[in-house]
Structures are given as structure tokens and as C-alpha cells.
N, C-alpha and C positions, 0 to 999 in steps of 0.2 A: 462281446463285452470283455473288458479287461478289469480285473479286480487288482488295484495297485497294492492293496494290503497283503493279499495272499499270493499275488503273482499268477493267478489263474486266468487263462484266456478261454473264453467260452463262445461257442457258436450255438445258437438256439433256433429250433423250429418247433412250432406248436401245432399239434393235431395234423401232422404231415403224413399223407398216405404214401409218399414216395421216399421211404427211408434211404435206400441205397443211392438214389439220384441226388437226394439232398446232401448226403455225406460226400458224394463225389463233387457236388458244387462247392461245399465248404473247402475241400482240398484244392479245387481249381481257383479259389479266390486269390491264391498266390500268383497264378498266371495272369489273372485279370489285372491285378495291381502292377505286375511287371510290364504288361503290354498296354496299359491305359495311358492315354495322353489327356490328362485333365485340363480343360480350358479354365480360364479365370472364373467364369460363372459357376462351374461345377465345384471348383476349389472354394469359392466364397460360400456356397451352400453347405459344403462339408464343415467349414470353419464355424458358420453360424449354428449349425446343428450341434457341434461339439461344445461350443460356448453355452448354448441353451441347456445342454445336459449338465454342465458344470454349475450353472447358476439358475437351475430350475426353481420355480416358485414352490414353496413348501407351506403346508398348513401348519398351524402351531404345534401339533403333536409330532409331526414329522420333523419339524425344525428342531425340536428338543431332542429327538432321537439322533438326528444327524450331528447335532452339537455334541452329544455324549460320545458318539463314535469318533468324531474328530479329536475330542479331548483324549480319549483312551488310546488312540493310535498316534497321537502327536502330530496330526495334520494341522499345521498352522496357517494363518491367513497369508503369511509370506509365501508358504509353499503353494497355496492355491493361486496366488497372484502370479507366481513364476509359471505355473502350469497354464494359466490364461494367456500369458505373454508368449509361451511356446506354441500354444494352439494358434494364436493370432499371426504368428510368423511361419506357420506351416506352408510348405511349398509342395509342388507336384513331385519333386524328387524325394521328399519325405515319405510319400506313399510307396514309391518304388523301394525305398530302403526298408519300409515296413514289410514288404513282400518277402524279403530275405529272413526276417524274424519269423513270419508265419510259416515259411518253408520248413522250419525245424519241427513244427507241429505235425506235419504230414508223416514224419518218420518217428518222432519222439513223443507225440501226443497220445493221450488216452481217450478212447471213444466210449461214452456212456450213453445208453439209449433208454428212455422210459417211454414205453409205447404199448400199443395193443398187441396181444399175443399173436394175432394173425399176421401183423406186419413183421414181427420178429421171426415167426416161423418161415415166412416167405423169404426173408433175407438169408436165413440159414439154409434154405433149399438152394438158393442161387450161389451161396458162398459157404460151403460146408466147413465147419471148424472155425469160422471167422468170429462167431459170436458165442459167448458164454452167457447163458441166461440165468437170472435169479428172480423168482417170483416174490414180489414184495407185498402184494395185496391179494 
């Protein structure tokens, strides 16, 4: 997920019993994008998914909240239309270019994990000093 307001890029996994493998997979997404050859069908599916996310159906309460957020952040209909057009003209080479952006997260990104104590303990055993824990609940 990418939050265009804050500039935060987020990879998320839910109730994942394989913390270290998942973090490794997040890091390897760069290599996947660099080495993938998207065919027209895969590219079309990715574009449809992105447009569906941009123009998702909203219930009235969510529509009001999103309208407020767009007003507060200055997100205009012209900006949204420009984004739609950029998504619709996305090419396979854009995915490869995005790999270069993601590559910076491997070295400059911050990893935050919210998980079971047992999973955190296991990751610390396998990688001493890698993880600093803070109990929140």
C-alpha cells in the first residue's frame, strides 16, 4: 500500500506464522518486479485492480469521510483524473521502474511488526539483535 499523503509505503501480512519468510518475501518483491515479464493479460488485470481501488463503491458514510479527506488534503477531481489516466497508460516497463523505487526500502525502510510474542521470540533467536521489542498490550 502507498499513502500518497504521507508518502508511506507499507507491506502488510495478517496473522502470519512465518515472520522472517514474509519479510524476506517483501524484500524479494524488488527482484520479482525486475525479472517479471508481464503479458498483456496480467497488465490488464493489474490496471483494472488499480482503477477499481481508485473508484471503489462507497457507502454514504464512507463517501462523506473520503470527501472530507480529499477536501482537507487538496485532492481535486483533476488530480484524481490525472491519476486514472496514468494508471490506464501503465506499461510493463513501469513495473520494472517501480522495482528501483522499492529497492531503496530494503536499505532505508523501517520494519515494524505487530505480532504474537512467540513469533517475535523465534525471530530474535534466529537473528539476535535484529529486533527491538516493545510490548503494547
